[in-house]
N, C-alpha and C positions, 0 to 999 in steps of 0.2 A: 576545546577537547581535539581535536581534529589535529591539530601543531604539535602537543606533544605526544598523540600517538605515534605520528609519525615519524617523530626524532626518536624515539625508544626504538620503534625499527629501526632506522639508520645505525642507533650506535649498535646495536646485536648485531647488524652483517656485518658492520669494519671488525667488532670484537673476533667476529666468526674465521674473516678474511684474516687477522692479525695470526689467530690460533693456528692454521695452516703453515708449513714449513714450506719454503719457495719450493719448486720441484728445480732438481738438479742442472746444472747448466753445461755438465761435462758426460759423457759416451764413449763407452769402450768397442770402439771400432772394431779390431779386430785382433787378434796374438801373433805374432810373425814367427817361427820357430825355426832355425837354421835347419839345413842338411844335415850336418852333423855338428854333435860336441854342445857347448852352452855361449850363449851370448855372454859377450864380454865389454864390450863399446860398442856404440851406435851414433850416428853424426847424420844428418839431415843437410838436406841441399833445395831450399825452398825454390832455388828459379830453375832445376831442374826436373823439379819433382821426384828427387830421388833419396831412398834411403840407405845408407852402406851399415852393413853391421858385421863387426867379427864374430870370432869366434872359434874355439878350439875345442877338444875332446883328451887333450894334452901328447897327443901325436899328430894328429892333421890340424890344421889351421888355414881358415879361411877368412874372404873377404866375398859377402853377398851383398847384392844391390836389387832393393825391392822398389815395384810404384809406388808410390805416396796415396797416388788414387784408389789404386785395386789394391794391394798388397800382395801382388805378384812378384815372382822373381823375375829380373830382367838378366837372361842369359845366363851364364853361368858361372857358380860362385870360381872364385880368381884365390888360388892357392899363394898360403903366405910363410915363409922360412922360419918364422917364429909367430908366436901369439901377438896381436896387436891386443893388448889391454890398455892403451889410451890414442882417441884420434882427435883429429883436428881439421874445418873443412879454409882450405887458402883460398887463395887468387887465382884465375884462370880454371876452376872447376877443378886442383887437385887437391886431393884429400892425402892429409899426414897420419903416417903410421906411427906408433911409437913400439916397435919391438927391442924392449930392453934397454940393449945397449948401444943401439941406433935408429936410424928414423928415415922410413921409408916414404916414397911417393906415390901415389897411385893420380894417374891422368884418367879423367871419369871420360874424355872424351873420345881418345883410342884404346882407352883399356888394357893400357901399359902400365906396372908396375914397375918401381924403380927402387933396389934396396939402396942401401948405404947413402942416402941421398943427403943423411947430417948426421957427422959420428961425435957420437956424444962419451966421454970419457966418466963413465958412473951408470945409471941405470935411469931409464925413462919412466916417471910416475903418473906426470902432469902435462897435458899441450894444453896453448889455445894461441888463435890464432888472430890476426888482424889484417884481412884480407886489404882494405885498404890502403895501408900504410905499407902494407910488405912486409908484415913481422911475424915470427913464430916466437909463442914464449914455452921455455921447459922447463918442467922442475924434475931437476935431477935428486932424487934419494939418497944415494950414496955419498953423492957431494958436500948435499945438505944446500943448495943452492937456487936458483932461477935464473936464466941466459937469455938474452933476446938474440935471433937470430934474422939476419936475412936472408929471404926465402927465396928473392932475386941471384944472389950466388952463394946461400949456406955458410956463409960465415958469421959469428958473433958479432954483434953491436953493443962494442964496451966490453968490460971487464964483467963476470959474473958476480950475483946479488949472493953474497954469502950467509947462511943463515944462521941461526944458534941450533935449530933444529930440522929437520925435514920437512919439506914443505908437505901441506896438509888439504888444500884447495887451491886452486888456479883461476883466474876469470879476467877476460880484456874487454877494456870501456872504447868498443873499436869509434865510438865518435870522438873521445878525447884522445885517444892513440896510448892507453895507459894502463896498466895490468897490474892485477892485485893477489897476491900472497899469501897465504895464512901459514900458521905454525903453532903447535901447541906442543910441551915439553916442559918437566919437572928439573927441579935442581934444588937439591939440600941446602936451607937457610937457616941458620942457630938449629941445628938438630932438626930441624922440620923439612920435609918435601914440599917444597909450596910449585903450583905451575904455572908455568907464562901463558896466555893466550895473544897471538897479536898478528894485527892486520899488516903487512908491507906495501907499499906502493913502490910500482916500478914505473918512471919514464920510459916509453918506448922509443925515444926519438934516439938518448943517448945509453939505454940500458940500466940507468943506475936507481941507487934507494931513494925516493926522493922523502917519503914520510912513513914511520908508525903509527899505530892504535892499538891501546891496550885493551883487551876483550872481558877481563877478569880474569881471576887464576882456576876455574873450574876443572878438574880433570877431563880427557879426552873433549876438549870444546874446540874452537874456531878449528871446523873440518869444512865443508863446502862452502865457496862463496860465489854469489852472483851479483849483478850490478846494473840499475837502473840508468844508463845514459839520459835518461832529460832529468828527471831529477835529481840527477849527481849523488844519488843514494847507493850506499853497498848493506848487502843484508849477509851475514855469516854465522853457520849452523853451528851451534855449539853441543854437541850428540851427547852426552854426559845431564845435561840440565835443562833438553829438552825445552829447547827456549831457540829462537832465532834475533843474531844482535841487529840495531838496526844503526847506518855510519853514515853520518855527513862526512861525504866526501870532500866538500870543498875546505868543510870549517875542521875534519880530520878528528870528528869524536864522535863516541857514540850518542843519539839521541832517543832510543827506544828498544825495548824489547820486546818479543814476540812470541806468545806461549805455542809452542806447537809440541806435542808430546808424543811418542812413539822413537826417541832415539832419533831426529832429523839428519841426513848425511849431506845427500847432493839437493843443490838448489836451482830454478831455470826463474828467471822473471819474463814476462812476455809484457812489452810497455804498451803496443797497442790497446790491451785491458785493462794494466795495471795491475796481472795478477802475478802470485808470487806462488811457485810449485815449489815443497820439500817434500823430498822422498824417506820415509820413514821405516826404518830397517827393522825397527822391534816391531814394527803392526802390519808388514808386506802392505803396505797402502803410500799413495801420496796422499799430500795434505793440501787443498786449495785453501790460498789465505789471499786475505784482503786487507794490506797493509794501513788500507783508510781508516778500517773499524777496527784493526787492530786483532784480528779474531779470524780464528779455519771457519769456513763458510760453507767445505763441500769436503769429501774424500772420495779416493780412487781406489778403487779396489786394483789392487797389481799382484803379479806372482813373488814368491818370497823373496826377502831383503832384496829392495832394491837399493841397486848402488848408483846408477848412471841418470842421468836424465839429459833428452835432446829434445830444442825446441824448434818449434818452424813458425815463427812470429807474424809469415802475413796471412798464412791458413789457422794460425793457430792453434794449433795439432802438436801433443805431447808426447814423447816416445817415451816408454819408463825400460829401462835393463832390467829384469827379476827376475828368478826363478829359473835364469838360464833360454829366457825369451823377451822379446818385446812387444812389450804392452803399446797397441795406437788409442791414443784418446783423443779427440776431437771435442772443442769447447762448439756448443750450439747457441744460436741467436737466443738473448735471451727474449721469454716471452711478453708481446703485448700488455700491457701494465691495464687490468680490467678498472674499467672507472667506477668509481666510489658512489655508490648510489645517493642521490641527493634527494631526499625529501623535500616533496610539491606542497608548500600550503598554501591555502586561501587566504589572503590578504582581505583583511575586512577593510569595509570602507571609513575614512577616519574624518567624511565630510558628513551633512546629517540627507537621511536617506531623500532622493528626489522624490516628492509625490506624484502621482501618476495624473496625468494632464487630460483631461476631461474636457469635450471640447463642446458647448454649451450649442444649440441649435439659436441660428440666428433669427433677432427677431427683426423684422424689418423697423426702422426710424419712423418714428412718426413725424408725417409733414407738415410743413407752416401752415397749409393751407388746408382745411378740410375739406371733405366736400361738400356739396351744395346740398340742403335739404330738400325731399323731394314736400312741396305741399300740401296736408294732410285737411280735406275739408273735416272742421271738428261740429257735429248738432247740437251738443250742450258741454257748457263749460265744467271744469271740477270744481264742486263747493268749497272745497278747499283751499284753493289758490285766492291768496290775497298779494297784493301789492306794498314793496320795501317803501315805496314814497305815497302820497296823497295826490296821484295823478287828477288832472282835470279832465271828468270826463270829453272826449273826443268822437265824434263818428270819422271812423277813415275814411280815407278818400279811393275809394275804388278805383284802378289804374288799369289799363288792358297792356300794361308794358311791362314785362317777363324782370326780372331781377336781375342785374349786368355781374359778369366775373368778378367785381370787387366786390358784390358782396359777401359777406360773410356773416355767420350768426357764431357767437362765441358761447361756449358753453359754461358755468358757474362754475369758479371752481371748486376742487371736492371739498370738505367738511366734516369733521371728526364730531362734530355740536350736534347733536340731536336736533333736530326743529320741531319745535312745541305745532302742537295743532294749531291748524287755521295760520299758519305764518306764510306767507308767499316767497316763494324763494324767485320766483319769474324774474326775468330781467328782459326791459324793454330794451332794443339799440336800433334805434333811427340813423339809418346813412343815406347818406346823397348818391344815389345808383345815377343823375345827369341833369337838366334842369327841370326844374317842376314834376319833378318826380322822388316820392319817399316810400320805401317800404317800410313796412311793420312786421319784424321778426321776434316780435316779445314770446317770450314761451314761459308758460307755467308746472309748476313742478309739484306734483303732489309730495303726501308726508311717507312713501316708500319709496321716492326716488323716480319713480316714472313720469316720463315728461310729455305734456298733450300739448301741440299747437290750438291759442284761442281762435287763431286766424291767421291766413296765408294770403301774402300778395299775389295779385291776380287772379285770387277766387271769385267766379260767378256768383256762389249762392248768397247773395244780398240778405237775404231775412235772417239766415242763423246768423251771418256775420255780425249785423245789428243785434237780435239777442244775447248774444255773448257779449256784446261791448256794454250792453245796458245792464247785465246780471255781473261786471266786471265795474263799471260807475256806482250800484248798490252795496256792493263790498267795501269799496272804497270809501263811498259816504258813512257807513255801519263802522268801517275799522277809525276814521276822524271821530265820529260821537266817542267813541268806545276809548280814545287819547285821553280826549277832552275832558272826561269823568274820573279817568286817574291822574291826570297832573292836579286838577282842581284840590284830588283826595292827596296826593301828597304833595311834599317839600316842595318850593319852586326851586327849579333849576334855571341856570344861565342860557339866555338864547340862545340858540345856537346855528340861528334862521332857516331851521325845521319849519315847515307850516304844519 
């Protein structure tokens, strides 16, 4: 009965644990508000523990540097000649800022800003950098193109990749040195408007278009894009559909769809925790997505209409540009798993129950040689004692020699047969105790089992001994006469040699 009870308790405990939602893994540390204007974009430098935030109030444009550890401003804000709507962190601690028709470079070590670092024919709407290869990918809205630039020379690498529509999202795989750009656009076909959502692959070495993946025909789809360089997987946000497309970048095909409501737009992926973040412009929050489970596991509250995300993969910290400020969110270490209660059962013995061992008192083993009886003079012989044979009365020979050590009196074996009255159970034993020396140790037993000695060897009371012997002889003669009479009356039996 104990085992089923413990099992039921364990099931209830596990059910209660499963019903409790897991604790949140993310915590908003602080909100960073620029000294003036609204935040436009943010870029994080994990190596320098710095966060760079561009802001504008329509007249004044600034770049503010913050400590990622404390959230405090570092130095004075840097004045910008134009609003930096997009930024990207390049090699050697250089921050590239898209200033509409040009790209400026800010040296984080010296705090120097270089304007017109790269000239653009059109308008800059997206930036993505590959510091390891020294490449900068620029999305040009006016030219509807993606161009790869060499950051060392500022010259383009190859010809611009011209798209049917302006780029809506841009990301780079810094491990495989490949850029990915999305676009969405509609066209009239057979009298109906048809939308095209496409993911384009751009080679960082040549600057050429190397592949396209169709992502469906939903309006306002294919917005933000991010890459998992380890799994070679791309994620593309479909704003109007409320989904995220999963793309196998090796095979160049869609392999799945994640449901993320709230109009997802900007995306970020943390390869260290295999976590996907999706800024939901319609819900003023960021969805935390587990791609392996295919579900949203948590929601991070931010300011209104989050539009851009920056991720520190070393500290697993997310920076969300929303509501004119930047929300700093840290991922906490997951709690230690609570050990599941294990019911303890008492195992019943399968074998026979051992009986308790009782130690009996040790009985001394009988010795082969019984003690030599002490001679006891008997004045009167027992009247009921009779001999089993018909002995010839013999006068005992007195001797002054005591019994030797070899003299042994053998008691009669026990019997369960009642002894009739008048039966003689005495046994006469004669032993040779030495030359010309005989000891008579005969014993006579009465009907109650008591034993009396008729004579003892070495006894000096001669008259008593002689009287006892005479009585025994008379008893024997009477027994012989009685037996003879019975034989005459009974049938004759074979002579067995008994006198």
